[in-house]
C-alpha positions in Angstrom: -108.0 145.6 -115.7 -105.2 147.6 -113.9 -101.5 147.0 -114.3 -99.6 145.0 -111.9 -98.4 147.2 -109.0 -94.8 146.7 -109.8 -95.4 147.8 -113.4 -96.4 151.4 -112.4 -93.9 153.7 -113.9 -92.0 156.1 -111.7 -89.2 158.5 -112.3 -85.7 157.3 -111.6 -82.5 159.4 -111.7 -79.0 158.6 -112.7 -75.8 159.8 -114.3 -72.2 159.3 -115.0 -69.4 158.7 -112.5 -68.2 162.4 -112.2 -71.8 163.8 -112.1 -71.5 166.0 -115.1 -74.2 164.0 -117.0 -77.5 163.6 -115.1 -80.7 162.2 -116.5 -84.2 160.9 -115.4 -86.0 158.0 -116.8 -89.6 156.7 -116.3 -89.8 153.0 -115.7 -91.2 150.5 -113.2 -89.4 150.0 -109.9 -88.7 146.5 -111.2 -88.5 145.3 -114.8 -86.6 142.9 -117.0 -83.2 144.2 -118.2 -80.9 142.9 -121.0 -77.3 141.9 -120.9 -75.8 141.9 -124.5 -72.6 140.1 -125.3 -71.5 142.3 -128.2 -68.1 143.8 -128.0 -68.9 147.2 -126.8 -71.6 146.0 -124.2 -69.2 143.4 -122.8 -66.3 145.8 -122.6 -68.4 148.6 -120.9 -70.4 146.3 -118.6 -73.7 147.8 -119.9 -76.9 146.4 -118.5 -79.8 147.6 -120.7 -83.1 149.2 -119.6 -84.7 150.4 -122.8 -87.4 153.0 -122.6 -89.3 155.2 -125.1 -87.7 158.6 -125.8 -90.6 160.4 -124.0 -89.7 158.5 -120.8 -86.2 159.9 -120.7 -84.9 163.4 -120.0 -81.4 164.7 -120.0 -81.2 167.0 -117.0 -77.5 168.3 -117.3 -74.4 167.7 -119.2 -75.5 167.7 -122.9 -72.3 169.6 -123.7 -70.2 166.9 -121.9 -71.4 164.1 -124.1 -69.2 162.8 -126.9 -70.6 160.3 -129.5 -69.0 157.1 -130.9 -70.5 155.0 -133.8 -69.1 151.8 -135.3 -70.3 149.0 -137.5 -73.6 150.0 -139.2 -73.3 153.5 -137.5 -77.0 153.2 -136.4 -76.4 153.1 -132.6 -75.3 156.5 -131.1 -73.1 155.7 -128.1 -72.7 158.6 -125.8 -69.9 159.0 -123.3 -69.2 161.7 -120.8 -66.0 163.4 -122.0 -64.7 163.9 -118.5 -65.1 160.5 -116.8 -65.7 158.3 -119.9 -68.9 156.6 -118.6 -71.7 155.6 -121.0 -74.8 156.0 -118.9 -77.2 155.9 -121.8 -77.4 155.7 -125.6 -79.5 155.5 -128.6 -79.6 151.8 -129.5 -79.7 150.2 -132.9 -82.4 147.8 -131.8 -84.8 150.6 -130.7 -83.7 153.8 -132.6 -86.8 155.6 -131.3 -85.8 154.8 -127.7 -83.1 155.2 -125.2 -81.1 152.4 -123.5 -80.1 153.4 -120.0 -77.3 151.5 -118.1 -78.9 150.2 -115.0 -75.5 150.5 -113.2 -75.8 154.3 -113.7 -79.1 154.7 -111.9 -79.1 156.1 -108.4 -79.0 153.3 -105.8 -82.2 152.2 -104.4 -84.9 153.1 -106.9 -84.6 150.3 -109.5 -84.2 146.5 -109.2 -83.8 144.2 -112.2 -86.7 141.8 -112.2 -84.6 139.4 -114.2 -81.6 139.6 -116.6 -82.4 138.5 -120.2 -79.4 137.5 -122.4 -79.1 139.0 -125.9 -76.6 137.5 -128.4 -75.2 140.7 -129.7 -72.3 138.8 -131.3 -74.8 137.5 -133.8 -77.0 140.7 -133.8 -78.9 140.2 -137.0 -80.1 136.7 -136.0 -80.8 137.7 -132.4 -82.8 140.8 -133.2 -85.2 138.6 -135.2 -85.6 135.8 -132.7 -85.2 137.6 -129.2 -85.5 141.4 -129.4 -84.6 143.1 -126.2 -87.7 144.2 -124.1 -88.8 147.7 -123.5 -90.6 149.2 -120.5 -93.8 151.1 -120.7 
């Protein structure tokens, strides 16, 4: 049985506002994404597309990234040190993967299939009952 046509994975590109950080990510052209209401996701407007590490490649700007950790310290939040945009990071929920900010993908290649809500304000309970989806 073959995968649904919209689930075939393709390479998308994206990056930060100033263009110093550029990446590519392999995901379907349309897939579910997650909106988390935790403090940092709410403040940054992050819309999660979580992929396996092998489906992500940092193309340029590794030297421009600065890291921020808080709480448990498990999530590695990465920001461009020039423009301040967090275009991707290593999430606590999927430490082996990468969460890409859908808002940072180049226009026209990816469309959210639906937005799933994640209660990051009650992270411990939410991760047990409604873990964020991954593509792939």
